[in-house]
N, C-alpha and C positions, 0 to 999 in steps of 0.2 A: 722154340729156342728159349734159353735161360732168360734172355732179356725180356722176352714176352711174358714169361711166367713171373719174373720179378716185377714187371711194370703193373701187372694186374693183381692186386692183393686186397685182402679185406683188412679192415682196421682191427679185427680180432687177432690178438697175439697168437693164440693156439692155432688158428687157421693159417697164419703166416708160417709158423714152424712146420706144420704138416706139408704145406706146399714146398717149403724149402727142402724137406726130406725127399719128396718126390722128385724134385729137380736134381737133387744130388744123385739119386739112384739112376735117374735117366741119363745123367751125364757120364757117370763112372761105369755104368753097365755097358756102354758102347766103347770103352777104352781099350787100346791094343795092349796095354800092360797087364791085362787080366783082371777079371772081376774080383778075384779073391784078394789079391794084393791091395786093390783099391779099397775094398770093404774093410780090410783089417786096419787101415789107417784111421786115426781119429778124425771124426767129422768136425768140420768147422762151420758154425752157423753163419749164414750170410743173411744180413738184414736187407731185405729188398729196398731199393731206392724209392723214395716217394716219387710219385708221378710229377712231372714238371708242371709248375703252376701255370695256369692260363694267363696269357698276356692280357694285361688290363689296358683299358683305354687311357690314353694320355689325358691328364687333367689335374685338377687341384689335389685330389686324394693321392694320386700316384706320386706327385712331387713331394707331398708331405711324407709319404711312406719312405721314399728314398732319403729324405733329409733326416728322418728319424727324430731323435730327441732335440736336435737343433732347429727343428721347423718352427716352433712357437716364437723363440726370440727373434729369428730372422723375419718372420711375418710381422711381429710387433714393430721391428725396426723399419721395415718397408712402409708400414702404415704411418709411422712417425715422420719419415722423410716426406711422404706424400702430403701429410697435413701441414708440415713446415713449408713445403713448396706452395701450397694453396695460400697460406697466410702471407708469405712473401709477395706473391702475385697481387693479393688483395691490398697489401700495404703500399706497394709501388703504384698500383692503380689509383688508390686514394690520394697519395702524395701528388701524383700527376694531376689529378682532378682539382686538388686544392691550389696547386701552382697555376693551373689554367684559370681558375676562378680569380685568383689574385691578379694575374696578368690582365684578365678581362676587366676587373675593377679598375686597375691602374689605367688601362687604355681608355675606359669610359670616363674616368674622373679627370684625366689629363686635359681634354678639351675645355671642361668647365673651369679648371684652375687657370688655364691660359686666358679664357674669356674674362674671368674675374680680374686677372692681373692687367689685361689690356684695358678694361673699364676703369680700373683704379688709376692707371697711368694717364688715361685720357682725361679723367676728372681732375687729376693734379695739374696736368698741362693747361686745362681750361681755367683753373683757378690762378695759375701763374700768369697766363695771358691776360686775365682780367686785372690782376694786380699791376702788371706792366702797363696796361692801358690807363689805369688810374694814376700811376706815377707819371706817365707821359703827359696825361692831361694836366696834372698838377704842375709839372715842369713848364709846360706851355703857358699855363696861367701865370706862373711866377716870372717867366721870361717876358710876358706881355706887360706885367706890372712894372718890371724893371725898365723895360723899354719906355713905358709911359712916364716913369719918373725921370729917366734921362732926358726924354723929350721935353718934359716940363721944365727941368732945370736949364736946359739949353736955351729955351725960349723965355726964360725969366719967369715962368709960371710955376706955381706950387702944385704938386700932384696931390689929389685928395682921394682918400679911400674910405669907404663906408663898410663897417662890419656889422651886419645884422645878427643879433644873437637871441636865442630862444632858451629860456630856463624851464626846468621842471618837467620836461617831456621824457619820452614820447607820450602822446595821448590820442584821443579820437580825432583831434584836429591836425595831427602831424601830417597825414597824407595830403590834406587839402593845402597845407602850407608848402609842402614839397612840390605839389603840382603847380602852384603859383610861382614859386622860385624857378621851376623848370621852364615855364612859359615865358618868363622874363629873362632867362639866361643869367640868373643871379646865384652866387654861392653864399652860404651863410654858415653859422656855427650853432650847434645844439649842445647846451650844457644839460646832460641827462641825469636822471635819478633812478634808483632801483625799483621803486614801487610804481612802475609804469609799464607801458607796452614796449618793453625794452627791445623786442625783436626788430622793431622798426629802425633801429640804429644801422642795421645792415643796409637798408635802402638809402639812408642818409649818407653812409659812407660810399656806397656804389655810385651815387649821383654827384660825388665830388665835394660834398660838404664836410666841414670839420666836426668830428664827434669829440666832445670834451666832457670833463667830469664835473659834476656839481655836488652830489651827495647820494648816499644810498637811501637813507631814511628821511633826510631833510627835517628831522625833529631836533630843534635847537637844544632841548633839555638832554638829548642823548649825544649829539655831535659835539657840543661845546662844554662838556663837563670836565674835560682834561685834554692835554696834548695827545695822549695815547688813544683816547676815545675818538678824537677827530681822525687820526690816521688809520685806525681800525675801520672806521666807516668809509674812508677814502679808498682803502685797499679793497674793500668789499665791492664797491661799485666799479673799481678798476678791473678786477678779475671778471666781473659779470660782463662788462663791455668787451674785454679782450676775448672772452670765449665765443663771442658772436662775430666780431669783425676780424679777429686773428692778429691784432696788434695792440700794443699798449698806447694809452693816451697820456700825454704829458702837459695838457693845458687844463686848468681848473678855474672854478669860480667858487668862492666861499658862499655858503648860504647866508643871504643878507648882505653880501659884499664884505670886503676887508674892513670897511668903516663901520660895521654893525656895532651896536652897543648892547644888544640883547645877550651877547656872550658873557658880558660882565655879571649878569645875574647868576651864572653858573661857575665861572672861573675868572678871577681878576687877572688882567694882563695877558689873557690867552691869545688874542689876535696879534699882539706884538711878537709873541713867540712863534705863532704859526706862520706869519708872513716871512719870517726868517727861515724856518725849518723846511717849508715846502720848496723853496728855491735851493736849499742845500741838498734836498733829495731829488733834484732834477726837474721839478715842476715849474711851470710858468703860470702865475695867477693873473687874471684879467678882471677888472671892474668895468665901468661904463661911464660915458660922459654925455649920454642922451637917454632919457627915460620916457618910454611911451605912456607911462602911468597906468598900464592895464592891470597892475597889481593892487590898485586902490579899491577894486570891487570886481564882481563877476559881470562879464559881458559889458564892460565899459563902452559907452556909445562911440561909434567910429569918429564922429566929429571931435569929441573930447580927446581921443587918442591922437588925432592929427594936430590938434592944438598943442598938445604936449610935445610932439615931434618938432613943430615949428619953433616952439620956445627953446628947444635944445640948440638951435642955431645951426649955421653952416660955415662957421669960420674956421673950425679946427681942421687940419689936414687929415687927421685920423679921427674918424667918428665911430664910436662903438655904441650901438643902440640896444637898449635893454627892452626885451619883450618876453612874454611867457607863452608856453605851449602846454596848456591844460584843458580839460574838458569844459571848464567854465570861461574859456577865453575865445569863444567863437568870433567875437567881434575883432579880435586881433588879426585873425586870418582874413576877415573881411576888409580890414583897413590896409593890409599888406600891399596890395597893388598901388595904392595911393602913396604909401611910404616910399616904395621903390621909386616911383615917378618923382616924388619930391626931391630925393637926394640925387637922382640922375639929372634933374633940371638944374641942380646946384653945382653940377660938375664933378660929382663923385663916381668913381668906379666901385665895384663891389667885390669882396673877397672873403674867404674864410680865414679865421685867425690862425696864425702860426707862431712858433717861438721867436720868429724874426719880426713879428708885428711890434711897432713902437708901443712901449708900455703905457697902459692907461690904468693908473692906481689911484685909489682914494687915500685920504689921510686916515691913519689908524687911530681909533678912539678908545681902544681897550688893550 
């Protein structure tokens, strides 16, 4: 058949033409219209069809062949989409991980923050309870004093109160003094200075004693050079004490007392001005009317201290006793139990100074 002849051909053009002629002769030679008529007609060359290409296996090359010139851009696009998807997945995973870490950190830190807040509140409450206790103790003490005064007046008897005061501390003797006061259930007043073991004012305050101000430096040539110099020194010791006990002190004692004359060496008329201004600024200054004499030397003998106390008498209804709390006054602490007993036997009760205490002032000499 012509189809068979046409399907098997050689790539050589001449060979293809020859085979075409043979196919032509074979076809028209068997025609019913006659050989001659067919041969006289012009021959038309028939190019044999190429044999059908073999089917290729499905795969990447076959797809690329079908896509033709569009294959490369499409492949590049697919790769780009794939890369973008991978990056998005990675970003989402990273964000999720970070969020989880932040949540975990928040969750882990939350208990610590709560514990710290609870501890802080508990500490504040403890401090408030302590302060309330101190106020209640002070109120009870004042009520007892008031009741005693009323009782004394009703019975025609004068109420007598002794105020033990200690200047220039705290020192290495302060704790011994506090122990003796505690053993005898006596409250006192401490006029403190800055160059001392100032942290002990906390115990003084906690045990119900009055913490009062004396001076920061206690150096006459500094404190008494002018009004401003005095108040600068006073403010300094006031701030130092407040930082420890948490409250301002408004009771003071001038170094050397309001009657001192040494201030005249540095500023004439200074004490006259200071005694006015301290009260204008809200302070109450207190001198003394009984002197233990322990400032006359270091470790004055106990017998001499007691002699000075007895010489101070027991007639005044308000007795303010001057003593000192320094390292060189060990004998003052040793004499303290006898001093307490002396005034107790004379009918005195004991208390710390307040702004309501009857004024005990010296005459001003400068």
